[in-house]
N, C-alpha and C positions, 0 to 999 in steps of 0.2 A: 344519834341525834345529833343531826348536823346545826350547827347555832350560828350564831354570830360570834360566838369566842373561837370556836373550832376551825372558822374560815378566816379569820379577822389577820392571821399572818400571812394567807395567800393573797388578800388583795390590798396591804400595807404595802405600797412600792411607790417608786420613785421612777420614771421611765422620760429618755431626753435624747431625741432624734434632729440631723438638722433639718431646716425649712425645704420647702421641695419648690423649685423652679416652676413656671410658669409653663413650661414645656411639658415638664412631667405631667402637671395637673391639666394639661389639654389632650392626654393622651387617655385622660378619665373619660371623654366624652364619645369614645369609640366604643361600639359595643356594651354598653352599658344598661341593662336595663330598667325599667321604669320601676321605682318602689311600690309595693303592694303589699297587701297580707300575704305570708308564707302560705296559707293555704287558700288563698284565690276568695271565696265569699266569705265575708265577715263569719265568726263561728258563734254559738252561743256559751258564754262562759257563765250561764246561771248555776248550774251545779258546785263550780269551784268558788263562785263569789257565795254561795249560801255556806260553804263549808267552811268558807275563809271569814265570812263577814264578824262573827263573834269572836275571834282569835285574837290574842294578845299577838301585837306587832314582831316582838323578838320570837314568835313559835313561825311566822310565815315560814320560814325556807324549812323548816323540816316538816311542816304540814303541806307543803306545795312537793316536795320530794315526796311522800307518803300517798300523794293523791295520785300524782302518776304513776308513782309503782304499782299502785293495786287497779290500773286499767289494765286492758288487754294489750298485748305488745302492740297489735296494727294501730290502736288507740292513742298510745303514748303523746307522741307528738303532738297531737289534737287538743290533752287534756293539758299538755304542758303550754301550750299557747292559751286555750283558756284560763288557767289559774294565774300566769303571769298580765294576762288583762286584766283580770279580776282585782289581782294587788296595784295595779296601778291604778285602779281607782277607789283602793281605800286607804293605800298608806303614800309618803313621798319617794321620790325615787331614789332616796339613799339607799333605801331596803334592798332594791333589786339586783345589785351584784352578788347580796349573800343568796338570796333566791338563787339565781341562775347558778351560783357554785354548789347549793344545795339539790337542785335538780338534777343536775350535770353528774355530781357524784354518784348520786343513787342508781339514776339512770344514763349512763354514758352515751345511748344509741341515738337519745335525743337533742344531743349537745349543738348539733349544727340548727335545729330547727326552735333550741331555746334562745341561743344567740340572734336567730334570725327574730324573733318576736322582740326580745327585750329590745335590739337595735332599732326597732319599725318603732317603738314606744319612744323610747329615749336615744334620738342617734346619737346625740353629745357625748354620752358614756360608753360608748364601742367600745374605749380601750378597756375600761372598767369589766365591761362584760366577757372582753378576750381573755383578760388574766383571769377571772372568776373561771370561764368554761374550760381553760386549757390546764389551769392548775389543777382542777377536778376531772378532766377526763384527758388526757394526755393522748390519748391513741387517738381521739377525734381533732385532731390538729387541723387536719386537712378541711374537716368540714366546717369546723369552726372559723377557719381563716375564709374560707368562702364565702360562708354567711357572712360574717363581720364586713368583708371588701363590700359584697353586695350592696347591705343596707348604707354603709359609711363609705363610699369608695377614695374620699378626700385622703382618708385614713389609714389607706394601704401599708405605706412603711412602716407606721408605726404597729400596726395590727401585726404583720406578717413578722416585724423582729421581736413584738413580747410572745409571739408563739414559737418560733424560734430559740428562744431562752427557755422556755418553759418545756417544750417538749424537743429536744433536741436531736432525738433518733427520728425525729418525722419529717426530715427536711425536703426529702421528695414530696410525700403529701400536701406539705405547707406551700409549695412553690407550685403544682399541680392546681391546690386549692385558690392561689392567689392567680394563675392565669385562667381560670375556669370563672372565677367571677370577672375579669374585666380583659375580655378577651384582647382591646385595644394595647395590652399590655404585652401581651403572648410573642411578639416576634423581638421585640426588646429583650424582653426575659431572656428568650433563647439564646439573644447573641452572646448575653451578659454570661450566661452559663457554659456556652462554649467558650470563650473568654476564658473565664475562671477558672476554668474545670473542676465545677465542684459544685453542689448543692445549699451550701451552708447559706440562709437566707439574708445575714448580714453583709457575708461578702459579693453574693450576688447581687442585692439590692444598690451596694453602694457603686459597683460598676455600673449597673445598667442607669443610675443616675449621671454618672459621667459619660455614658454616652449620649444620653438624653441632653447634656448641656454643651456637647461635642456638637452634635447636629445643630443644635438651638445655635450656635457659635457661626458655624458654616454658614447658616441661612443668612446670616448677615452680612 
């Protein structure tokens, strides 16, 4: 059973990065889709809500993971979405990273959808969700970065670096996820990759921000 205790080490973290320049943030406006439900129309959370409403809060992560796992594979993303919505109505936001970690660990294929829903509900906690999901399902790092950056584009550097630290064998997928979520970064990201001759997210992002700063300076 996945619990608060078993996932605490993964979620206990500190992370620092430089502040983004205004030009880097401005790039986000290009090609960024409007936020909305990852499944389009609002889904019905009645079944997960009924299953969770009488459960003690520390049991939410394990129960949510079991609900998703019990569903047919084609329905797991939807059930995960409904379960996270139900928990957001039943508990404080602090429980959500543990739920994300548990659901992704038991059902790695839902990681992108889980992060999308959690970020839609609590965008200010996207870094916790990124870490929780990537710890649980590092093989899904590209999908996690895509979902997190799509839902909280201003945090794209933090999101990408966290995923890069936790899933170092997924550099290509992580950068593809970033470029897919934020098309406005695609050209400068590709140029940074070419100049650094690597796909290591930390190195590529550092060079990308340097290029943005250079472009900003040359415009004045």
